[in-house]
N, C-alpha and C positions, 0 to 999 in steps of 0.2 A: 713329626707329623706333618703329612704332605697336602697341601692344599687343590682338591678338586671344583675345575670351576666349569659351570654347566656349558656344554659345548653343542655342537652342530646337530640340526634336525635331522634323525637318518627315517620316522617314518609317522606321518599322517592319519588318522581316520577320526570318523566322527563315529558314535555310539548314541544312537537318541536324540537325548539333550547334552550332552557333551562332547567336547573337542578335543582329542587326546593328542597329542606329540610327545615321540621317544627319541630321546637322544642315547648318545651309551653310555651317560653316568645314570639318568634317572628318565622320570615318564611325568610330563605336564600334562593335569586335565585342566579345562574352562568350561563354567557354564554361565550364563545369566540368569541373575536371579529377579532383577527389575533391568527398565530402562536405564536407572543410575547404577546398577549395582551387579559387580562383575566380580565372581570368585576364578582364584587362578591355586591351584593345589600342582605341588611339587614338589617329588617324592622317592626315594630309590626303590621303596616297597611301599606298595598301595595296598593298605588293611582295611579291614573295618571304618568306612566312611561315618566317625562319632564325634558329635561336638554338645557338649555343655550348656551353649553360649546357646545356638541359634537354631531357630524354630519353625522358620519358613522354609520348604522348598525351591529347590533354581524352576525355572520357566520351563515350558516344556518343550522350548523352540531354540532352536540356538543354528543362525546362518552363517556364513560366511563367505571371504572372495580367497582367490590363491592368486599371488604373482608369481614371479621365478624368486625372488628374496624375500618376500611377506606374507603373513596369511591379516587378514582384515575382519574385525568385526565392528559392527555398528548398529548399535543399539536405536538409535534414534535420538539419545539423549548425550551418548558417550560412544568414542572410538579406544579402540584397544587395535595396536599396531605391534605383529610381533612379526619380528626378528629371525629368521630362522637361524643362520648361521654366523653367529654364533647366536643361541636362543636367548631372546630379551623380550621384554614386554613394556611397550610403553603404551602411555594414556594422553587421552586428549578429549578435549569439547566437541561436541556436535560439529562445531564450524571451526574445527581444528586448530585452537588455541592447545598448547602443550601443558598438559595437568604433573604427568609425573613421568619419570623414566626409569628404566633398568640402569645402573651405571655401565658404560657399553662395556669398561675391560673386564671389570668382575662380575656382573649380574648376581646369580645364585650361587654358590659354591658352598663347600663340606670342608673340614679339618676334624676327623674323626667321625661323629654322628652329629656333631654339632652343623648347622644350616643357617645361616648366614645370607641377607637381600644386601645389596648394595645399591645404592641411587644417586641419581645424579641430585643434584645438592643447588636450589638456583640461588643468587645474591642476594633478594630481600625475602628470604622465603622464611616462613615464622611457621612455629607449630606450638597446638591447644592441645590439651586431652590427658589422657594417661591416667586418670581417674587421681586416687588419692597419691599424688607425688609431690616431694616439696622443690622448692628453687621458684622461681619467679612463673609468671602467666604464661611470657612464651618461652617455650623449650629449646631455643636455638641456643648450642653452646654448651647443651647438659646432655648426661647420658644416663642410663636408668639400668635398673634389675631389678625383673617381676618374679620375687620370690617370697611369697608370703611368710612375714616372721611377725612374732613377740616382741613387741621393741618399747618396754616403759619406760627409758629415759632418753627416746628421740628428742634430736634438736630442730632447728627449724631449714639443715642438708642431710637431714638424715636420711638412708635408701639404704635395702626398702624398708617398707613396710608391711603395712596387716592386708593390703588388696590389691586385684591384679586386674587392671581393666586397658588392654590390649589395644586400645583401639586410639588414632589421634588424628586431629586435622590438621593439614598443611595449607597455607597462604603465600602465595605470591602473585605479583603481577596483576590485583584485583580476582584473581582467581581460587577457589577454594576444590579440593579434593579434602576424603576420608578416609583410613585405610585400617583394618580391624586384623589383626594377627591371630587369627585361631588357633593357639598353641599352648599347652598346658603345663609343659617343661617352662623351666626358669628360660626366663626369654631377657632379653639385651635391648636397649632402644637408646642409639646414638645420632644425637641430632647435630653433628656439624662438631661434636665436640675433640675428636681424636685425630680429624680427617685433613686438618689445614682448608678447614671451610670449602672441602671439594665434593665430599660425598655426605648422604647419612646412611645410615645402616638398621637395620634392627633382622635378630635371628633368635635360636633357642638351644639348648645343649641336646637336643633331640629330637625327633618327631619330622611332622611333615615343613616345607614353607607352604602354609596353608592361610592365604590372605582373601579379605575380599575389598575392595575397591569401589568404593562410595563417587561419583561426579556428578552430584550435582551441585550448582552455583550458587548456595549459600551455606553458610552455618546451620543455621534453623534446618535447613532441609534435608543436612547429612545427617543431622542427630534424629530427625524424625523417619528417615531411611534407618539408620544404625537400632534402634528403636524397633522399626517393623520387623527385623532381622531374628533380633536377639529378645524382644518380646518389651512390655511398656506395663507399668505398678496396677493393679489392682486400686482401686476406690481406698485409701486407709478409712479404718477409724476416725470418726470427727474427735473424740476425746483423746485420741493419741496427738492431736496438733496443736492441744491444751499446752499449758507449763506442767513440766512431770522434776519431781523433785527423787533424788537419788544418791546415797551413797553405800560406799563400802567401809561399813555393813551400820544399817541398824539393826541393833542387837534381839532386839525381841519386837513383840507383837502389839505392846505395851506403848513402846518408843516409839515406832511406826503411826500409832493410832493416835498418839500425844503428838507427832509434827502433823498430823492429819487435821486433828482440834485444832490445832493454833492458827489453821489456815484460813479455817473457817471464823476462827476469832478476830482474828488481825483482818480478816474481811481482804485477802490477797489470792487473788482466783487461781486455781490449781486444779488437775485432774490425776494427776497418774503419781501413787508411791513406785517404789522399788523396792524389792529382795533382794541381796543380793548374798554374797555364798554363805553366809553366815544364819540362813534361817533352816541350813538343810541338818540332817544327822551326819555327825562327822563328815562335809563336803559329801556324800553321796545323791547324786542325780535322782529326783524324783522321790523324796524321802524330807520330811518336815523335822526338824528338832524338837523334839516331845517336850523338852523344858522351857525354851523360849518363848514358840511355836506351840502350845498343846492342843488348841481347838480352831487349826485353818477354815472352817469355814465361819466359824463364828465370828475370828478377826475377819475377813473379809466382808462378812455381811457387814459389819459396823461401819467398814471403807465406803463400799455400796452406800448405806442410808446416808453418807455423809457426801454424795455422789463423785467418790475413787475409783479408782481403778488401779488394779495390782499390777505387776508386771516382775516376772522372777526370772532370776538367772536362771542358767543351764550349761553345762559344760560339758564336751563329750566324753571326758575320762570316767569310765565306769570301775571300780575299786573293787579291786581284787579281792573278795569275801566271799566264801560259801555262805548260805544262806541269804544272801541280799538276793533280792528277787530277782533287777536287770541281770545283774552279773552271771546267777544261773540259768537264765533263759538265753542270754547270750553265749555261753559258753557252751550250753545243750544243743543249741544251733548254728554252732560254729559262726557268730554273725560279726565275730571281733577280727582285727588285722592279725598278721601271722608272720612269720619267717618261712622262707623259700621251703623248709621240710615241715608247713605247716603248726610250728611250735607258734601258742598265739603272743604275741610282741607286747610285753610290759615295761611301760614309762609312768615314770612319778610323778604326778600333777597334784592339787589340791588334795585329794581325798587319798593321798600315798600311792601304791604299785596299783597301775589303770591299764585296762585293756580299752582300745579305742575302737566303735562300731564301724561297721564297713558301711560306708553312707553311701557308697557306688551301686550297692547293690538293691533291688526294690525289696524285696522281702525283708532287708535289715531298715529300709527307710519304713516302710509300715509298721513295722515293730516300734521303731523309734517311737511313730508320730503315735501308736496306741497307748505309749507310756507317759503319755501326758495327761491321763488320767488321773491319776494322783497330785494334780495341779489344775487341772477344766473342775473336776466334781465338785473342789472347796470352791470355784469361781473365782481362779485367776484366769486372765483373758489376752493378758500379754505376756513375750517370751523371749529371752535376753540370752542369744549366744555368743557366748564369750570363748576363748582358749584355744578358736577353733583351726587356728591356723595348717596343721594342731602344732599346738604348745606344749613341751614338755619342759622340765627343768633340765639347762642343759640346750635343750632347743633341736640339737641334730638327732631326729628320728634317725637309724639308719634307712640308707637308701635299699636294701635289700628287703625291708616291710613289705608285704604287698594288702592290698587293697581289690580281692577279687583278681581280675587278670592285670592289675596293675600296680605296679612298684612305684615307692614312694615319689619319685625324683620326677614322674610323668602327670602326678595328679595335684601334688599340694598344694598346689595353686586353688586348684578348686573344689578341694577338701570341704572349706567353711561352706560355700556356695550349695554344696548338698549337704549338707547339713540343713544350713537354712532352708532348705527344699525340703525337706523329711519334716520338721518342725512345724514348718507351714501347710503342708499336705495335710500330716498330723491331725494339727490342731485345731483345722478350719473344718474336718469331717466332725473331731470330738464336740464342736461349739456349734454345729449345725448350721442355719441360716445365719449366724451371727461372723463376723470379721476378725480375724486374730490381729492381733501386731507383734509383728517377729521382725526381731532386732538382732544384726552380726556385726562383728566383729571384723572376721574374714571374709574374703570376696572375690568372687569371677565375675566377668561378663557375664548379664543376665540374672543377675540375682535380683536387680529391679521387680522380678514378675513375682521374689517370696519374700522379701524383705527389706527394711530400711538398716541402711549402716551408720555407722559412727566413726569417727577419726582417727578411735584409738587412747592409749595413755598422754593425755597431753599434760602440761605444764602450768603452771600459773605466773607467766609473766608478759608482756605485752606483744614480743616477737611473737610468742603463740597463739595468743587471740587473734593476728593478723593472719599468720600462714592458716590456722585454723580456715580460716573465711576462703584464702585461695583453695584450702581442699575440698571445702564444701562445692565451691565454684566449679573445681575440675572434674571431681565426681558428676556435678551435672551434666556435663558434658558427653559423658558415658553412659547417661541412663536413669543414674541414681539421681532420683528427684527428695525421699524422703530420706536427708541427709542430716545428723548434729556432730556440736562437741559437745565437749562437756564444759558447761557453763564455768567459767571461774578455775578453772587448769584442774587437771585431775591428780596433780603430786605438785607438793609445795603448796605454800599459804600467800594469797593471793591481799593486797593493798587493799584496803574499805574502796578507794578510786578503781582499781583495777577491776573488783567485782560488779558494781556499778555501770562501769562502761562494759564491763562483758555484757551484764544481763540485759542491756538497751540493746547490743548487735542480737542477743539470743531473741528477741522479739523478731527480727528479721532473720532468722535461723528456721529450715524447714522443720526439724524436731528441734525443740525448743526443753533440752533436759540440763538439770543443774546435778551435778555427779564431781566428787571428791573418792582422793583412797584413805584409809584407816590413819589412823595417827595427825591431819592436817586439821584445819580449822571447820569448824562446822560452819555450813554456806547457807542454812534455810535464809531467806529475807529479812528476818528479825534480828538477825545475827548481827547487825551492823550499825545499832543505832538508830534511834527514831528517823534523824535527819535522812539518812541513807535509805532505811527503811521506805520512807514516803516518796523516794524516786523507783527503790526498784518495784515498789507496789503500782503506781503510775504508767511504767514500761508494761508489765506480765497486763496491765488493764488496756493498755494500749492493743497488744497480742489480742486479747479478745474483742478487741471492737473491731480488729480488723478478720477476726475468721471466715466470713463471709467471702470477702478477698482472697486469705490462704485458701480455702476451700475449694473454688471455683477456679484457682490455678490450679489444685492437684489436679481439678476435672481433666485441665487445659493438658498436664503431664500423661493422664489416664490414655487421653484422646492421641495425642501427639508425640510424647515423650520429653516434648519442651519442658525441662526444668523450673521449678518454681525460683531457687535462685539461681541467676544467668550471669555470669563472666559479661561484662561491658561487649568482649568478643564477640561473640553472638548476635547482636542487632549493631553493633558498628563497628563490623571488621573491616573497615576501610581505615578507619580511623586511629592512625599513628598513636596518639597520646592515650589510647585505652591499654596500650602494653606500656607505656612508660612505666617505671616501679615504683615513682610516686603514687600512682593512679591506680594498680595494678590489683585491688582489694576490691574496688566499687564495683557495686553489680548491680544489678536489675533483679527486684523481689516481684515476682509476678512480672506483667504488662506496664504496671504505673510507675514505682516507686524504686526512685534510684537512692542507694545506700550507700554513705562513706566510713568505710571503719577508721575510727580515731583512737590512737594511744592514749592512756587512760591521765598521762601525764601533758597533755596539748589540751588546752582548750578555746584553739581556733585551728583552722584548718585550709590548705587548700583544696579544693574539690573541682576536679572537672568536670563541666557539665556537656555532653555532648550535642551536635548543632540542632536546632528546634528553642522552644518556649520552656519553660521550668519553673515551680513554685515550690520554696521551703515549706513541707508540710506543717509545721509548726507555727509560723509566723504568717503563711500566704505572700511573704514577698516573694517578687516574681524576678527572675535572672533570662536573661538571652545566653544560648548555648553558646557551643564551639569555641569556650574559652575558658578557663581556671579562672575560679573567683576564691578568694578567702574568707571564711565565714565561719561566725562564733562557733564554737561547740562545748560548751558547757557539760558538765556532766548532766546536767537534767535535761541535754537536748540534742541527741546523737546528729550529725545532720542527712537529714533524708528530702526527697527532692519527688516532686509530683511531676509528671510531663505532661505538658500542655495538651489537651484534648482528650484528657482521658478518662475514665468512670472509674471509681473505686466504690462499693459495696460495705458499709460496715453498720454495727450495731450496737445497742447500749452495751452496759459493763456488764454480764454476768458471772457468776463463782463457778463455775464448771460447765464444759457446755452440756451437759445435761440439763442446766434451765435454761425456759423459753424466752427470759427476759421478757420487755416492754411489748411485743410484736412488732416494732417498727424497723424495717431494713430501711438506710439511710442511705439513699446514692449519691453519694460526691461527683459531680461534674466538673471539670476545671477548664474553663475555657481555653482556646484555642483556634488557632488558624484555618486548620486541617479538620477535616470528617473524621470520624474515631467510630467504632463500635466495640463493643463489649458482652460476652457471655456470661452470663448471672449461671448458675448449677447452686442447687440443693438437691438432696435426699433424706433418706431417714441417720444417715451416718452411720452405720450398724451393722445392716443385711446387705446381701447379695441382690436387692427386689431392686435395685439400678439395674441390673443388669436383663431385667425383664420388663422395664419402660417406665418403674416408679420411680421418676425422678421430675425435679422441677427445673427446665431450662429456659430461659428469657434471655432476647436479644437486644440489647439496649445501643440506640446511634445515637450521635449527635453531629450534628451539621449547622454549624458556622454562616453559612451560606443561606440557608433557607431559616436558622435562626430556630432550628426545631429539634427538641428531643422524644425520641420514640421507642414506647417500650411494645415490643411484636408480641406476638400472642405466644400462648406458655405452650413451648413440648414437653409431655409425659403426665405421667396420673398422679404424680406426687402431689397431695395436698402441702403448701408450702406454712411452716410455722409463724410467717409475717403476716399479717393481716393488713397492714398499710404500709407502704411506700413514701418515704420522707426525701424528697429532692432538695439537694441543696447545690445550690450553684457558689461558684468560686471565680472572683474574677469576672464577672458578665458584664458587668456596669448595666444590668436591665435588658441586655441585646435580646437574650430569649424570650418572643410572642406566644409562643405555644408548644402545648406538649403533647404528644400523641400516644395514645394508649390503646394497642388494639386495633390500630390505624382509625381510629377516632379522637379529632383535634379537641382537647380542652382547655382552655381559656388559662392562662397561668394568673392563679391571685395569689397574691405576697402575702404571706404569712408575718407571723410574730416573729418569730428565731432568725436572727442575723449572726453573720458570720462574717468576719474581715470588714464589718462596715459595709459594703456594698452586693451580701451573698445572699441572696432573698429562699424561703426555703416554702414549700408548698407540700401538704400531704394528700398522698393518692391512695383512693380504696380498692384494694383487689378488684 
């Protein structure tokens, strides 16, 4: 097979807002999307410009200058120098610092249909991102394949897994850049793993060399730009942020009700119960088992009376069975994937022989969405999309299977995303002004617009717990903020110690779901003995105390794309220690909390605290940052630290998000030397009214130089469920003299409550 390398420029033209450069081998097109985003598309045959990920249009204007050897595009924030012969693309900062360059020899090239871009590799270059990928935080020296796959027995080095996010951030010389390779074919990323540290490369089996280059000079701004391009999450239902209990499978409505009743009896907070595949009639989608779930509405009404929401699993495979509604409709309207001759493809999954909906067609997505009436009418509000890589027994769906105008290799990586889109749009319409909760196993860039994701079928051992946190953090880089793992491990049986430790980490996991497979130990909090139940309950209660903080963090994700769980590389990019394998699992949960995962067999741990001052959340002990500290890590106390100067809103313990609690919002402020501000956000947690201004948003400022804490005026028309604010000061030593509310100074009256001896509390009427 011959290698064909992109050669010399033969023709240059401009059509509207696109620069077109032709060579003998291909045609390159360049667009500006914003001052920090430039798109490069190199194709041997330009077809319809379709993207499942990108929702923005390029800027209307593109200017360039030309010299004998180069073309130059300068956006004011980013420079692209295009060498004409051979055609190569080199990116620089506005002041001329080199960000990323094509390899001068090989650039873009083809072997058959496979297209690859070789790029210069810098001596100190690090790479983060790619979403659900195993290995270390720093991808340097590793290679990966994107091919969404059902991998039930994966280990901490398996690749590929379930999801495809071909977006990464490069770091070198104090500079940052991002690159999104928008190509849904089977794709490859090699970060110097196989090139003697001389090049990095990425490419795909077919399709265009189509990438977006991001030139903002911070990881957080690159994430903002990437999520501007590919979309940001809606505000999730508040109930989906509570504790979720799942199993493959609770076998009857009676069993689920019994579990739910026991949560209330034991006074362990929880919001969500799940139905896995056994709630259906012979695993047929959009049906109920008439024997074990005889009256779905009555069953769900009983759950709702206990303040539980139900999530039901939905797989794509439609059983081949005449008389089955979805089968008959899909066959009559040709909604299913076919072979090239039009014969409907059949693959076997849970129901047996199945057809697979063509989610790449609008009419099929609309039909699929309308079918959810079988679930929404009895009262289901959460929808769990599984097996949508798409999975079939044997895995290898023939490559000649067609979805509309696409063949399987072209769109396998986007199938799960399109199913999630169909599910979200359909259930959103059916539920009216109520937010559905959608969860998907397979995904592609942009899925954050429709769905949460989880990391698939993990296992019950410590290395998987730590890997899970790295996956959550890495998915956050790619715009997925509502992310979870199966707490306790899906397969295998955790030790009681692992279950306790993993649950304590679940408090700080964006989606907090306990899930296990058939044949394993039951995982409910009371299954581990009274002593362990007490610890697990305390940690779940901590989750509910933190919900005002967590919900505000989701508002930040909704507005900016910044994830709730954040690798330290986002905020402390130039600190080499955050990439150390000893500390790479640590993360920020929201703006204020640093969490250090610890194996279940270790009861003291070295924790790296970045520059600044930090307080241990549980004890108030103060630490100087910029170094590692060895701290106690008993099963009762996962190491969690609060950054000095930060503000964390909390509430009293409630049993579900449907409860109002005592009406007091507790604003915790930890003393620090630098001024800080925090945006508190609240809405009804269930409707889309927030999009029309029905929300409660308030900025809180802390200024240590002026000794003031200021609560600015409320934005939005929503009436808060809290009637009082309790201000809790940590580490202040009576330094605060006044509090300002809506610009009006109030004298700080000492209250009766004390925190860590010197921390005073006051109550402020709204």
